[in-house]
C-alpha positions in Angstrom: -127.0 -69.8 -96.6 -128.8 -70.3 -99.9 -131.3 -68.0 -101.6 -134.4 -70.0 -100.6 -133.3 -70.0 -96.8 -132.9 -66.1 -97.2 -136.0 -65.3 -98.9 -138.3 -67.6 -97.1 -138.5 -65.5 -93.7 -139.0 -62.2 -95.7 -142.0 -63.7 -97.5 -143.5 -65.0 -94.2 -142.9 -61.7 -92.5 -144.6 -60.0 -95.3 -147.7 -62.4 -95.3 -147.9 -61.9 -91.5 -147.8 -58.2 -91.9 -150.4 -58.4 -94.5 -152.8 -60.7 -92.5 -152.5 -58.6 -89.4 -152.8 -55.2 -91.0 -155.5 -53.2 -89.0 -158.9 -53.5 -90.6 -160.1 -50.3 -92.2 -163.4 -50.3 -90.3 -161.7 -50.7 -87.0 -160.6 -47.9 -84.7 -158.7 -47.8 -81.4 -157.2 -50.8 -79.8 -155.6 -53.6 -81.9 -154.3 -56.0 -79.2 -153.4 -58.8 -81.7 -150.3 -59.0 -84.0 -147.7 -61.1 -85.7 -146.6 -63.0 -82.7 -150.2 -64.3 -82.0 -150.5 -65.4 -85.7 -147.2 -67.2 -85.5 -148.2 -69.2 -82.6 -151.7 -69.8 -84.0 -150.0 -71.3 -87.1 -147.8 -73.6 -85.0 -151.0 -74.8 -83.0 -152.8 -75.5 -86.3 -149.8 -77.3 -87.8 -149.7 -79.6 -84.8 -153.1 -81.1 -85.9 -154.2 -81.0 -82.2 -156.3 -78.1 -80.9 -157.3 -79.9 -77.7 -155.2 -79.0 -74.6 -155.1 -82.8 -73.6 -151.6 -83.6 -75.0 -151.3 -80.1 -76.4 -148.4 -77.8 -75.9 -149.8 -74.2 -76.1 -152.1 -74.5 -72.9 -149.7 -76.1 -70.6 -147.1 -73.7 -71.7 -149.5 -70.8 -71.0 -150.2 -72.2 -67.5 -146.6 -72.6 -66.8 -145.5 -69.2 -68.0 -148.5 -67.4 -66.4 -147.7 -69.0 -63.0 -144.1 -67.9 -63.4 -145.0 -64.3 -64.4 -147.1 -64.0 -61.1 -144.7 -65.9 -58.9 -147.2 -68.7 -58.2 -146.4 -72.4 -58.2 -149.6 -73.5 -60.0 -152.2 -72.3 -62.7 -155.1 -73.8 -64.3 -156.4 -72.4 -67.6 -160.1 -72.3 -68.4 -162.7 -70.8 -71.0 -163.5 -67.5 -69.3 -163.1 -65.2 -66.2 -166.3 -66.7 -65.0 -164.9 -70.3 -65.3 -161.8 -69.2 -63.6 -163.8 -68.2 -60.7 -165.9 -71.4 -60.8 -162.7 -73.3 -60.8 -161.6 -71.6 -57.6 -164.9 -72.4 -56.0 -164.6 -75.9 -57.0 -161.3 -76.3 -55.2 -163.2 -75.5 -51.9 -165.8 -78.3 -52.5 -168.7 -76.2 -51.1 -171.8 -77.7 -49.6 -175.4 -76.3 -50.8 -176.4 -73.3 -48.8 -172.8 -72.4 -47.8 -172.3 -68.6 -48.0 -169.9 -66.7 -50.0 -169.2 -63.0 -49.3 -168.4 -60.9 -52.3 -168.7 -57.3 -53.8 -172.0 -55.5 -54.8 -170.1 -53.7 -57.7 -169.1 -56.3 -60.1 -170.0 -58.2 -63.3 -172.3 -61.1 -62.9 -169.5 -63.4 -63.8 -168.4 -63.1 -60.1 -171.9 -64.4 -58.9 -172.8 -67.2 -61.4 -170.2 -69.6 -60.2 -171.4 -69.2 -56.5 -175.0 -70.0 -57.6 -173.8 -72.9 -59.8 -172.2 -74.4 -56.7 -175.5 -74.0 -55.0 -173.8 -71.5 -52.5 -175.5 -68.3 -51.6 -174.0 -64.8 -52.4 -173.7 -62.4 -49.6 -172.8 -58.9 -50.3 -170.5 -56.6 -48.3 -170.8 -52.8 -48.9 -168.0 -50.7 -50.3 -165.6 -48.0 -48.9 -164.4 -45.0 -50.6 -162.2 -47.0 -53.0 -165.4 -48.5 -54.5 -164.1 -51.9 -53.3 -165.4 -54.0 -50.4 -165.1 -52.5 -47.1 -163.1 -55.0 -44.7 -165.2 -53.9 -41.6 -168.5 -54.9 -43.6 -166.8 -58.0 -44.8 -166.4 -59.0 -41.2 -169.7 -57.9 -40.0 -171.2 -60.3 -42.7 -169.4 -63.4 -41.6 -171.6 -66.2 -40.1 -171.1 -69.8 -39.3 -172.3 -70.6 -42.8 -169.6 -68.4 -44.4 -167.2 -70.7 -46.5 -165.4 -68.2 -48.8 -164.7 -64.5 -49.4 -164.4 -63.3 -53.1 -162.8 -59.8 -53.2 -163.0 -57.9 -56.5 -160.2 -55.6 -57.5 -162.7 -53.2 -59.1 -161.6 -51.1 -62.1 -157.9 -52.3 -61.6 -157.5 -50.8 -57.9 -156.6 -53.4 -55.3 -158.6 -54.0 -52.3 -157.2 -53.3 -48.8 -155.6 -56.9 -49.0 -153.9 -56.6 -45.5 -157.1 -56.2 -43.8 -158.8 -58.9 -45.9 -156.1 -61.3 -45.4 -156.2 -60.8 -41.6 -160.0 -61.3 -41.6 -159.7 -64.5 -43.6 -157.0 -66.0 -41.5 -158.7 -65.2 -38.2 -161.9 -66.8 -39.2 -160.1 -69.5 -41.3 -162.0 -68.7 -44.4 -160.5 -69.1 -47.8 -159.8 -65.8 -49.7 -160.3 -65.6 -53.5 -159.1 -62.7 -55.6 -161.1 -61.8 -58.6 -158.5 -60.1 -60.7 -160.4 -59.8 -63.9 -159.9 -56.0 -64.0 -156.4 -56.1 -62.4 -153.9 -57.8 -64.4 -150.2 -57.4 -63.3 -151.3 -55.0 -60.7 -149.2 -54.7 -57.5 -150.2 -54.2 -53.8 -147.3 -53.6 -51.6 -145.0 -54.9 -54.2 -146.9 -58.2 -54.9 -149.2 -59.0 -57.6 -152.9 -59.2 -56.8 -154.0 -62.7 -57.3 -151.0 -64.0 -55.2 -152.0 -62.5 -52.0 -155.1 -64.5 -51.1 -155.4 -68.2 -51.4 -156.5 -68.4 -55.0 -156.4 -65.7 -57.8 -158.7 -65.5 -60.8 -158.2 -63.7 -64.1 -160.2 -63.1 -67.2 -159.0 -62.8 -70.8 -162.1 -61.4 -72.2 -161.7 -58.9 -75.1 -161.6 -55.7 -73.1 -159.1 -56.8 -70.4 -155.4 -55.9 -70.2 -154.5 -59.2 -71.6 -157.0 -60.8 -73.8 -157.7 -64.0 -75.8 -161.2 -63.1 -76.8 -162.3 -65.0 -73.9 -160.6 -67.2 -71.6 -159.6 -67.4 -67.9 -156.7 -68.5 -65.6 -156.9 -69.5 -61.9 -153.6 -69.5 -59.8 -152.8 -70.7 -56.4 -149.9 -71.7 -54.1 -151.9 -74.4 -52.5 -151.2 -77.9 -54.0 -154.3 -79.4 -52.8 -156.5 -76.6 -54.3 -154.4 -77.1 -57.5 -155.0 -80.8 -57.8 -158.7 -80.3 -57.3 -158.8 -77.2 -59.7 -157.2 -79.2 -62.4 -159.7 -82.0 -62.2 -162.7 -79.4 -61.9 -161.8 -77.9 -65.1 -161.9 -81.3 -66.8 -165.2 -82.7 -65.6 -163.4 -84.3 -62.6 -161.8 -86.8 -65.0 -158.8 -88.5 -63.3 -156.9 -89.4 -66.6 -154.0 -91.3 -64.9 -154.0 -94.1 -62.4 -157.7 -94.9 -62.3 -158.3 -97.3 -65.0 -160.1 -96.6 -68.2 -162.6 -94.1 -66.9 -162.8 -92.4 -63.6 -164.6 -89.2 -62.9 -164.0 -88.3 -59.2 -166.6 -85.6 -58.6 -169.3 -83.6 -60.2 -167.4 -80.9 -62.4 -168.0 -79.0 -65.6 -165.6 -78.8 -68.7 -163.8 -75.7 -68.9 -160.9 -76.8 -71.0 -159.1 -74.0 -72.9 -158.3 -74.8 -76.5 -154.8 -74.7 -78.1 -155.8 -71.7 -80.2 -156.7 -69.7 -77.2 -153.5 -70.9 -75.3 -151.4 -69.8 -78.3 -152.9 -66.3 -78.3 -152.4 -66.3 -74.4 -148.6 -66.9 -74.7 -148.3 -64.0 -77.1 -150.4 -61.7 -75.0 -148.5 -62.7 -71.8 -145.5 -61.0 -73.0 -147.3 -57.7 -73.6 -149.6 -57.4 -70.5 -147.1 -55.6 -68.1 -146.3 -52.8 -70.8 -150.1 -52.5 -71.4 -150.6 -52.1 -67.7 -147.7 -49.6 -67.3 -149.1 -47.5 -70.1 -152.5 -47.4 -68.2 -150.7 -46.4 -65.0 -149.2 -43.4 -66.9 -152.6 -42.3 -68.4 -154.5 -42.8 -65.2 -152.0 -40.7 -63.1 -152.2 -38.0 -65.5 -156.0 -37.8 -65.7 -156.0 -37.8 -61.9 -153.8 -34.8 -61.8 -156.1 -33.0 -64.4 -159.2 -33.9 -62.6 -157.9 -32.6 -59.2 -158.6 -28.9 -60.4 -162.0 -29.6 -61.7 -164.8 -28.9 -59.3 -167.3 -31.4 -58.4 -165.3 -34.4 -59.6 -163.8 -37.2 -57.6 -160.7 -38.7 -59.3 -160.3 -42.4 -59.2 -159.1 -43.4 -55.7 -155.9 -45.6 -55.2 -155.7 -47.9 -52.4 -152.8 -47.1 -50.0 -149.6 -48.9 -51.0 -151.1 -50.2 -54.2 -151.0 -49.3 -57.9 -154.1 -48.9 -60.0 -154.1 -50.5 -63.4 -157.2 -48.5 -64.7 -159.1 -51.0 -66.6 -161.7 -48.3 -66.8 -161.3 -44.8 -65.1 -164.2 -44.3 -62.6 -165.1 -40.6 -61.9 -167.3 -39.5 -59.1 -169.6 -36.5 -59.8 -171.2 -34.1 -57.4 -173.9 -31.4 -58.3 -174.7 -32.7 -61.7 -177.0 -35.2 -63.2 -175.0 -38.2 -64.3 -177.2 -39.1 -67.3 -177.2 -35.6 -68.6 -173.4 -35.5 -68.3 -173.0 -38.9 -70.0 -175.1 -37.8 -72.9 -173.0 -34.6 -73.2 -169.9 -36.8 -73.3 -171.3 -39.0 -76.0 -171.9 -35.9 -78.1 -168.1 -35.2 -77.8 -167.3 -38.5 -78.8 -166.1 -39.5 -75.4 -167.5 -42.9 -74.4 -168.5 -43.3 -70.8 -170.7 -45.7 -68.9 -173.1 -43.9 -66.4 -173.2 -45.9 -63.1 -171.0 -48.7 -64.5 -173.5 -51.5 -63.9 -176.3 -48.8 -63.2 -177.3 -50.5 -59.9 -175.4 -53.0 -57.6 -175.2 -56.4 -59.3 -177.8 -58.0 -56.7 -180.5 -55.6 -58.2 -179.4 -56.5 -61.8 -180.1 -60.4 -61.9 -183.5 -62.3 -61.7 -181.2 -65.1 -60.4 -181.2 -63.0 -57.2 -184.1 -60.6 -57.1 -186.7 -63.2 -58.2 -184.6 -66.2 -57.2 -184.9 -67.7 -60.8 -182.3 -70.4 -60.6 -183.2 -73.9 -61.3 -186.7 -74.2 -62.8 -189.1 -72.9 -60.2 -187.2 -74.6 -57.3 -185.5 -71.3 -56.1 -182.5 -73.5 -55.2 -180.4 -73.0 -53.0 -182.5 -70.4 -51.3 -185.4 -72.7 -50.8 -183.4 -75.4 -48.9 -181.7 -73.2 -46.2 -182.1 -75.0 -42.9 -181.2 -72.3 -40.6 -184.4 -70.3 -41.3 -182.4 -67.3 -42.5 -184.1 -65.6 -45.5 -182.0 -63.9 -48.3 -183.6 -60.9 -49.9 -181.7 -59.0 -52.6 -183.4 -55.5 -52.3 -182.5 -51.9 -52.4 -180.8 -50.8 -49.1 -178.7 -54.0 -48.8 -175.4 -52.0 -49.6 -176.5 -48.3 -49.3 -173.0 -47.0 -50.0 -172.6 -48.9 -53.1 -176.0 -48.0 -54.2 -175.3 -44.2 -53.6 -171.8 -44.4 -55.3 -173.3 -45.8 -58.5 -175.7 -43.0 -58.8 -172.9 -40.6 -58.8 -170.4 -42.7 -60.9 -169.4 -42.5 -64.6 -166.6 -44.8 -66.1 -164.3 -43.6 -68.8 -163.6 -46.5 -71.2 -160.1 -46.2 -72.8 -157.2 -48.3 -73.6 -153.4 -48.3 -73.9 -153.3 -46.7 -77.3 -154.3 -43.3 -75.9 -151.8 -40.5 -75.5 -151.6 -37.7 -73.2 -153.3 -35.4 -75.8 -156.3 -37.6 -75.6 -156.4 -37.5 -71.8 -156.1 -33.7 -71.8 -159.0 -33.3 -74.3 -161.2 -35.6 -72.0 -160.3 -33.5 -68.9 -161.0 -30.3 -70.8 -164.4 -31.4 -71.8 -165.2 -32.7 -68.5 -164.3 -29.3 -67.0 -166.5 -27.5 -69.5 -169.5 -29.5 -68.9 -169.1 -29.7 -65.2 -169.1 -25.9 -64.9 -172.1 -25.6 -67.2 -174.2 -28.3 -65.7 -173.4 -27.4 -62.2 -174.2 -23.7 -62.5 -177.6 -23.8 -60.7 -176.1 -25.5 -57.6 -172.9 -23.5 -57.3 -174.3 -21.0 -54.9 -174.9 -23.8 -52.4 -171.5 -25.3 -52.9 -169.6 -22.9 -50.7 -166.9 -25.3 -49.5 -165.5 -28.7 -50.4 -165.6 -30.9 -47.5 -163.1 -33.3 -49.0 -159.3 -33.9 -49.4 -157.1 -35.8 -51.8 -156.0 -39.3 -50.8 -153.8 -41.3 -53.2 -155.4 -39.4 -55.9 -159.0 -39.7 -54.9 -161.1 -37.4 -52.9 -162.7 -38.8 -49.8 -164.9 -37.0 -47.1 -163.0 -35.3 -44.2 -164.9 -35.9 -41.1 -162.3 -37.5 -39.0 -161.8 -37.0 -35.3 -158.5 -35.7 -34.5 -156.6 -38.3 -32.1 -154.2 -37.2 -29.4 -150.6 -38.1 -30.0 -149.0 -40.8 -28.1 -146.3 -39.4 -25.6 -143.0 -41.2 -26.0 -139.5 -41.4 -24.2 -136.5 -43.0 -25.3 -134.0 -44.5 -22.7 -130.5 -44.9 -24.2 -129.3 -42.5 -26.7 -126.8 -44.4 -28.7 -126.8 -45.7 -32.2 -129.9 -48.0 -31.9 -131.7 -45.1 -30.0 -131.0 -42.9 -33.0 -133.1 -45.5 -35.2 -136.0 -45.4 -32.7 -135.7 -41.5 -32.7 -135.8 -41.2 -36.6 -138.7 -43.7 -36.7 -140.9 -41.8 -34.1 -140.1 -38.5 -35.9 -141.6 -39.8 -39.1 -144.8 -41.2 -37.1 -147.5 -38.5 -37.1 -149.2 -40.4 -34.2 -146.1 -39.9 -31.8 -144.7 -37.0 -29.8 -141.2 -37.4 -28.3 -141.3 -35.6 -25.0 -138.2 -37.2 -23.2 -134.7 -38.6 -23.6 -132.7 -40.4 -21.0 -128.8 -41.2 -20.9 -126.2 -41.4 -18.4 -124.3 -39.3 -20.8 -126.4 -36.3 -20.6 -124.7 -34.7 -23.7 -126.0 -37.6 -26.1 -129.5 -37.1 -24.7 -129.2 -33.3 -25.5 -128.2 -34.2 -29.1 -131.4 -36.0 -29.4 -133.4 -33.3 -28.0 -132.0 -30.8 -30.3 -134.6 -31.1 -33.1 -137.5 -31.7 -30.7 -139.0 -30.0 -27.6 -138.3 -32.9 -25.6 -136.7 -32.9 -22.1 -133.6 -34.6 -21.0 -132.8 -36.7 -18.0 -129.9 -38.6 -16.6 -132.0 -41.5 -15.3 -135.2 -43.2 -16.2 -136.5 -42.7 -12.6 -136.1 -39.0 -13.0 -138.0 -39.1 -16.3 -140.9 -41.0 -14.6 -141.2 -38.6 -11.8 -141.4 -35.6 -14.2 -143.2 -36.9 -17.4 -146.5 -38.3 -18.2 -145.7 -41.1 -20.7 -147.6 -43.5 -22.9 -144.8 -45.3 -24.1 -141.0 -45.7 -24.0 -138.2 -47.3 -26.0 -135.7 -49.1 -24.0 -132.3 -48.9 -26.0 -129.7 -49.7 -23.1 -127.5 -52.5 -22.5 -129.3 -55.8 -21.7 -128.3 -55.9 -18.0 -130.3 -52.8 -17.4 -133.5 -54.0 -19.0 -135.3 -55.7 -16.1 -135.0 -52.7 -13.7 -136.0 -50.2 -16.3 -139.0 -52.3 -17.6 -140.3 -53.1 -14.1 -140.1 -49.5 -13.2 -142.0 -48.6 -16.3 -144.7 -51.0 -15.7 -145.2 -49.9 -12.2 -145.7 -46.3 -13.6 -148.2 -47.6 -16.2 -146.0 -47.0 -19.2 -145.9 -49.3 -22.4 -142.6 -50.6 -23.4 -140.7 -51.4 -26.8 -137.4 -53.1 -25.5 -134.5 -53.7 -27.8 -133.4 -57.4 -27.9 -132.7 -59.3 -25.9 -135.4 -58.7 -23.7 -133.2 -59.8 -20.7 -130.1 -61.6 -19.8 -131.9 -64.8 -18.9 -135.4 -66.3 -19.2 -136.1 -65.8 -15.4 -135.6 -62.0 -15.7 -137.5 -62.2 -18.8 -140.5 -64.0 -17.1 -140.5 -61.4 -14.3 -140.7 -58.6 -16.8 -143.6 -60.4 -18.8 -145.6 -60.9 -15.5 -145.2 -57.3 -14.4 -146.5 -56.0 -17.7 -149.2 -58.5 -17.8 -150.4 -57.5 -14.3 -150.9 -53.9 -15.5 -152.4 -54.8 -18.9 -149.4 -52.9 -20.7 -147.4 -53.7 -24.0 -144.0 -55.2 -23.4 -142.9 -55.7 -27.1 -139.4 -56.8 -28.0 -137.8 -55.0 -31.1 -137.7 -57.9 -33.3 -137.2 -55.9 -36.5 -136.9 -58.7 -39.0 -140.5 -59.5 -38.7 -141.2 -56.2 -40.4 -138.7 -56.6 -43.3 -140.3 -57.1 -46.8 -138.4 -60.2 -47.7 -139.6 -61.9 -44.3 -143.2 -60.7 -44.8 -143.2 -62.1 -48.5 -141.6 -65.4 -47.4 -144.4 -65.7 -44.6 -147.0 -65.3 -47.3 -145.6 -68.0 -49.5 -145.2 -70.3 -46.5 -148.8 -69.7 -45.4 -150.0 -70.6 -48.9 -148.2 -73.8 -48.6 -146.4 -72.9 -51.9 -143.3 -74.9 -51.1 -145.4 -78.0 -49.8 -143.8 -79.6 -46.7 -140.9 -77.6 -45.3 -138.0 -80.0 -44.8 -135.2 -77.7 -43.6 -133.7 -74.3 -43.3 -130.4 -72.5 -42.8 -130.1 -69.2 -41.2 -126.8 -67.0 -41.1 -126.4 -63.9 -39.2 -122.8 -63.0 -39.3 -120.1 -60.7 -40.5 -116.7 -59.4 -39.0 -117.0 -57.2 -36.0 -114.0 -56.6 -33.7 -115.6 -56.9 -30.3 -112.7 -56.6 -28.2 -113.4 -54.1 -25.5 -117.0 -53.5 -26.4 -119.8 -54.1 -24.0 -121.3 -56.7 -26.4 -118.4 -59.1 -25.2 -118.5 -58.2 -21.6 -120.8 -60.6 -19.8 -121.8 -58.4 -17.1 -123.5 -56.0 -19.5 -124.6 -58.3 -22.4 -125.4 -61.6 -20.5 -123.3 -63.6 -23.1 -121.7 -63.5 -26.6 -122.9 -63.7 -30.1 -125.8 -66.0 -29.0 -127.1 -63.4 -26.8 -126.4 -60.7 -29.4 -127.6 -62.1 -32.8 -129.5 -65.1 -31.3 -132.7 -63.3 -30.2 -133.4 -62.1 -33.8 -132.5 -65.4 -35.4 -134.6 -67.3 -32.8 -137.6 -65.0 -33.3 -137.3 -65.1 -37.1 -137.3 -69.0 -37.0 -140.4 -69.1 -34.6 -142.2 -66.5 -36.7 -141.7 -68.3 -40.0 -141.9 -72.1 -38.8 -143.6 -72.2 -35.3 -142.2 -73.3 -31.9 -138.9 -74.8 -31.3 -138.9 -78.1 -29.7 -135.1 -78.6 -29.0 -131.7 -77.0 -29.6 -128.2 -78.3 -29.8 -125.4 -75.6 -29.6 -121.8 -75.6 -30.3 -119.6 -72.6 -29.6 -116.0 -71.4 -30.5 -113.9 -68.3 -29.8 -111.7 -66.9 -32.5 -111.1 -63.4 -31.1 -109.9 -64.5 -27.8 -113.0 -63.1 -25.8 -114.4 -64.2 -22.6 -117.6 -65.1 -24.5 -118.3 -67.1 -27.7 -117.9 -65.2 -30.9 -119.2 -68.0 -33.3 -122.0 -70.4 -32.7 -123.9 -73.1 -34.4 -127.5 -74.1 -33.3 -129.1 -77.2 -34.5 -132.8 -76.7 -34.0 -135.9 -79.1 -34.3 -139.2 -77.5 -34.6 -142.4 -78.9 -33.1 -143.5 -79.5 -36.8 -140.5 -81.7 -37.3 -138.8 -79.2 -39.4 -135.0 -79.3 -38.8 -132.6 -76.2 -39.2 -129.2 -74.8 -38.7 -128.6 -71.3 -37.2 -125.1 -70.0 -37.8 -124.0 -67.0 -35.8 -120.7 -65.2 -35.9 -118.8 -62.1 -35.2 -115.8 -63.4 -37.0 -116.9 -64.1 -40.6 -114.9 -62.0 -43.0 -117.1 -62.6 -46.1 -120.7 -63.6 -45.0 -123.3 -65.3 -47.2 -125.2 -63.3 -49.7 -128.4 -64.8 -48.4 -129.0 -64.9 -44.9 -131.8 -67.5 -44.8 -132.5 -70.4 -47.2 -135.7 -72.4 -46.9 -136.1 -75.9 -48.5 -139.5 -77.6 -49.2 -140.6 -80.6 -51.0 -142.0 -78.4 -53.9 -139.6 -75.4 -53.8 -137.0 -73.2 -52.2 -136.8 -69.6 -50.9 -133.7 -67.5 -50.5 -133.7 -64.3 -48.4 -131.2 -61.5 -48.6 -131.2 -57.8 -47.6 -132.4 -56.8 -51.0 -135.3 -59.1 -51.3 -135.9 -62.8 -51.9 -135.5 -65.2 -54.7 -137.7 -68.6 -55.0 -138.1 -71.5 -57.3 -140.8 -74.1 -57.5 -139.8 -77.5 -58.9 -142.2 -76.9 -62.0 -140.2 -73.9 -63.0 -136.9 -73.8 -64.9 -135.9 -70.5 -63.6 -135.7 -68.5 -60.2 -138.1 -65.6 -59.6 -137.2 -62.5 -57.7 -139.2 -60.2 -55.3 -137.3 -56.9 -54.8 -138.0 -55.2 -51.6 -140.2 -52.1 -51.8 -139.3 -50.5 -48.4 -135.8 -49.5 -47.2 -134.5 -50.9 -43.9 -135.5 -47.8 -42.1 -138.8 -47.7 -43.5 -139.3 -51.3 -42.3 -137.9 -50.4 -38.8 -140.5 -47.6 -38.8 -143.2 -50.0 -39.4 -142.0 -51.7 -36.0 -142.4 -48.4 -34.2 -145.7 -47.8 -35.9 -146.9 -51.1 -34.6 -146.0 -50.2 -31.2 -147.7 -46.8 -31.4 -150.9 -48.4 -32.8 -150.8 -50.8 -29.9 -150.8 -48.0 -27.5 -153.7 -46.3 -29.3 -155.7 -49.6 -29.0 -155.6 -50.7 -32.4 -155.4 -54.4 -33.1 -151.8 -55.5 -32.9 -151.6 -59.3 -33.3 -148.5 -59.3 -35.2 -146.0 -59.2 -32.4 -147.2 -60.1 -28.8 -145.9 -59.6 -25.3 -144.6 -63.1 -25.0 -142.3 -63.1 -28.0 -139.2 -61.8 -26.2 -139.6 -64.2 -23.3 -140.0 -67.1 -25.7 -136.9 -66.2 -27.6 -135.0 -65.7 -24.2 -136.0 -69.3 -23.3 -134.3 -70.7 -26.5 -131.2 -68.7 -25.7 -130.9 -70.2 -22.4 -131.6 -73.5 -23.8 -128.6 -73.0 -26.2 -126.2 -72.0 -23.5 -127.4 -74.9 -21.4 -126.7 -77.3 -24.4 -123.2 -76.0 -25.0 -122.5 -76.5 -21.2 -123.9 -80.1 -21.2 -122.6 -81.0 -24.6 -126.1 -82.4 -25.5 -129.4 -81.4 -27.0 -131.8 -79.5 -24.7 -135.6 -79.6 -24.8 -136.8 -76.1 -24.6 -140.0 -76.7 -22.8 -138.2 -78.8 -20.1 -135.8 -76.0 -19.5 -138.6 -73.7 -18.7 -139.4 -75.7 -15.6 -135.7 -75.4 -14.7 -135.4 -71.7 -15.1 -138.7 -71.2 -13.1 -136.9 -72.4 -10.1 -133.3 -71.5 -10.5 -131.2 -68.8 -12.2 -129.6 -70.3 -15.2 -126.1 -71.5 -15.3 -123.1 -69.3 -16.1 -122.6 -68.1 -19.6 -119.6 -69.6 -21.2 
C-alpha cells in the first residue's frame, strides 16, 4: 500500500469530521453525521439526483421494507404524502368516508380532503388513541377506510382495530409518523394493518428533514401506490407516454434517499434510548400528585416521540409558563384543540374555492359539522394535557430535573384545591393512570375432568387467569385429582357424573382419553356446562356431530383445544397471509413428528384413542391447515408401521384445499431427528418457515431472510387458549375458534382413514354424507 492510499482516507475523515462538527449556535439533537455526508457525496457524484434511474431511493425503499418485514415500500416527499399515497391505493370515490383520530397533525387529514373524501372522527380512550368502540359506532355504508394514529409513539389497540376492519371489510391504514420502530405484541406498527405510513420530518425518530414512506404487504396496493407517487405514470410497457389515473408527484430525491439510508441504521437505537427515558420519567411521575404519566397500550412499547402528561387540579397554561421559565419546553394541549377545530378546511369547509367540495355534493343528505362536542373525551383530555418535547440526547439527570421541577410546581399550583382532593380514584395501568370505576365481574366456575399431564397444563393456565375459579377435579385415580386440588379449594370426584350432581359449573376442561369424550360432553351439555375438550373431539365424525348438535341445542360452547392457533408464530404467519404478502399461495409442507415409544400406551390402543398417529397428531395438523389456508377439499393418505403397533405410527397426507393450494402433512411417532421447521409455506412472492421459536420469512425482492422471534412462551400461548374459553363463557366476543372446528377436523381425519383403506383420494364433503348414515370403517 503506497503513501497516497494510506493518507487519503485520513484526509477524507478529517474533512468529514470538520464539515459535520456541531454548529456553535445549535444545542440539543444533532441527528446527522459523517455517514449521511458520505452517502450525500455519492449521490452528488452520480450526477443524478432524481430517483428515476437513481440508486439511493430504491435502496432506501428496499432496506426500509426489510427492516419492517414488509414486502413493499414506496418513498415520498413527506409524511402527509405517505398517507396520501396510501389513500391513493384505495381509489376512493368523492364523499367516501374515512374514519380517523381527533388528536393528530393536519397531515393526517389533508390527504383525505385531497381525495375528495370526508373525514369522520372517532373519540379517544384513556391512551389518547382512538377508541375501538367509537370507531365501530362511526362506521356507515359510506366508510371506505380507517386511519389509526399511533399518537406520541404509543400504539393503538391494534387487535381490536384489525378485528373491526376485517369484520366490516374496510382497509386499515396506520399513521406511524410518531411511532417508528415501535412494537405491538412483537410486531412493528405499520405492518399490522393493510398499509403503514411514516414521516421523516425533522423532529421524528428518523429524519431526512422531510420525507415519507408507505409500506404494505398487498401487491395490488403497492403497484398502485408506486404509480400514485409518480403522477400515475406507467413508465414501462405503455408506449411513449401513459398516465393511468389522476395522481400527484411525490417522488423523493436521491439526496433525501441518501440521508434516509444513513438514518435507517440509527433509528432503532434512537427509539430504544427513548424507551429508557420514557420508562424512567413514568417511574418518577408515579409519585407526583395530580399527574397522569404517559399511558402505554397493553402488550405494546411506547417510543415517546413526545411525553404526554395529564394534569389535574392545576391550570395547564400557568403550569406551562412555569416550565418555560425553568427552560423546560412543553406544549400545552399539544394541538390545543382537536384537529377538526383547528382547520378552516373543516370548520368553514374552505376547500376548493367556494365550492365546499366534497361536503356540498353528499347525496345521502347527511350533513357534516365539525364543532365542539364532536369528540368530548378528546376535547377534555387536551385541556388537561401538556407534552414534554425531548430527544435521545437526554440523560437520566435531565429527566430527573424535569420530574423534580414538575413536582415542585404541581404542589405549589395545586395548593388551593388540595383540601378537596381527599382521594385518588385512579390506578396505574402500564405506566398510566386511568379511572377506577369498574364493576367487579363474578368468576367463572371451572372443573377439570382428567388429571394427567395435559390436565396439568389446563390447571396451570386457569390458575393464572383472574377470571377463573377452579372448583372441582375429576379422575378415576382419585389421588391424582387430590394432587390437583392441593393448591386450591376445589373438591375431588371419581366421576364426572358425581361432580355434576354436586357442583354448579360454568365450564369444564375435558382431558381424558378420546373414547370417553362423547359421553362426558353430552352429559355436560345436558347439565348446561360449557366445554373445552382436548383433541381429538371424538373418535369419529358421527360422534363429533352428535356432540356438536348437543351443545348447539343448549347454546353452549364446545371448543376443541387446538392450541397451535394461539402460538405466536402461527398468529404472525396468519397476518402475513391475510395481507397477501406472499402473493398466491402455491403449496405447504407440515411436519408433526418425533420419536415416541408408543408400545403399551393408550395412544396406540384403538379402543381408547380411536386410531394411531393420525388420530393423535392429525387434529392439530388439520386445524392448523384449515386455519391458515381455508377448507380442505380432498385428502389422500398413506400409512406405515415401524414400531410393530396395531395402529399406524407414520402417515403422509396429501391435501388439496378448496382454494387449489396443495400441501403435504407428515405425521410420525418414529422420526429420530425431526425437521427444525414444522411448517413451510410457499407463495409466488415469498416463503414462510415456522418453528417453535418463531418464524423466518423472505420475499423475492429481498436478499436475506428476516426472523420474528416469539414473544410468548408455549405456556403463555396455551394460557391464551384457556382465556379465550373463559371469555366466551363471560359473553365476550370469541370468533377466533368456533364450536364446529373440532367436528370439521374430525371429518378430515375420517377421510384420511377412508383414503388409506381404499387406496385413493377421498373428497371430504362427500364423506360427510356417508358418515351421517353409517359409522365409519375400522381404523387400520
